[in-house]
Phi, psi and omega in degrees: 000132178269163182216147176220159176242122177256119180292135176263012188293335179266010188306307188273003175275345179293141185274351187249025178295143179292149178290156178301151179293163182303132179089354180285150179292134178296151184290340180265012177277084189262112179293165176301137181097346178270118185291158177300144180096348179254118183246141183291141183257134175265170186304315183295337183285347176269359175297123186298147172250120182300129178081014182289340187290133171250005183276129177259076181215168180236080187283343182275165185293154177306134180088354182243005181278138177231138182303141178273142176299136179091356180245023178095357180252186178283156183288144174252131183290135179290146175277168175282177189291346178267002181295155184291147178237152171251144184246114183253125177283133177277351179286316181237002177070024182244157181271147181283133177238154175264122183274075184292339183267000177292147176282157176299145008267010185261013178302128179085010179299144178265126180225136176275084189227359184261134178278347180209162174269109185256349181166214186294335181304324184255015186250136182222143173257130178258112185253120184273133175251110183295329184294313182251005174060041178228169177252146162252142182248120183248124176284132177274358176285325180225006180057038176243149178279146181280125179245154174263121184275075184296330184271356173292158181242167178066214182294341182272354182300134179068019174299143173272125180227134174274093187218359186255141178274343176227164182252108175244209184296331180287341189248018183255140183224149166257146178243134179239146180238139175250113186293323181292320180273340187057045181225170184238156173226146180247134182233124178285134175276352179288315180237004178059034179241150180280150178281131176239155176257123187275079183294330185271356176294157174238166178079207188291340180259010175299135181071013179293153177264131180224140175273088189220000184256133178282345184213168172266099187267345181168209187293342177303322184255008185254136183224155169247146180248137180236133173277126181269119183246134174100000000 
């Protein structure tokens, strides 16, 4: 089976995107702490657009790359909105993986440490909740929802961990898109902080994802999303 990654970074630059469904929060409804230029994304906006990628890279593992539509290759059919996504940190250029083999209390920690998407470790389902207009993020490595560990202390506080069987307040996120940068930011609704990648950490939590930034200050909080096809 072949596999390809379609970048969703050009998603909101398209002029023909459908309007939000009735009752959805408008994209310019920017809460305090959300910087200018970052607009909130609704569920339908993560539906992949075939050929949206402008990235000339090969992020998938050798032997699993498939030409992207619009880059001189054959078209790849878009997945539905529940299709798996890969989360790439712009700070270190690596994909987020779920550390299912970590010992407690860090079992399921999310770390941007993979140079390629090799399987379920780097695959996530983004589930939209129409009622509260937020996303739950489910790791396909262990079929657990990603929670923000607000009660952890020290460097592990607000770590993202795929450890929940259901999605409640700890597992809800808003997603923001910057059209000029063609990048995304994730914001926890539990503590109203943006997710950052801890590039300067050492040891087992190096590159871990934490909901700890009040603003999007740069590449620490910036991510690209890829639709995994095949």
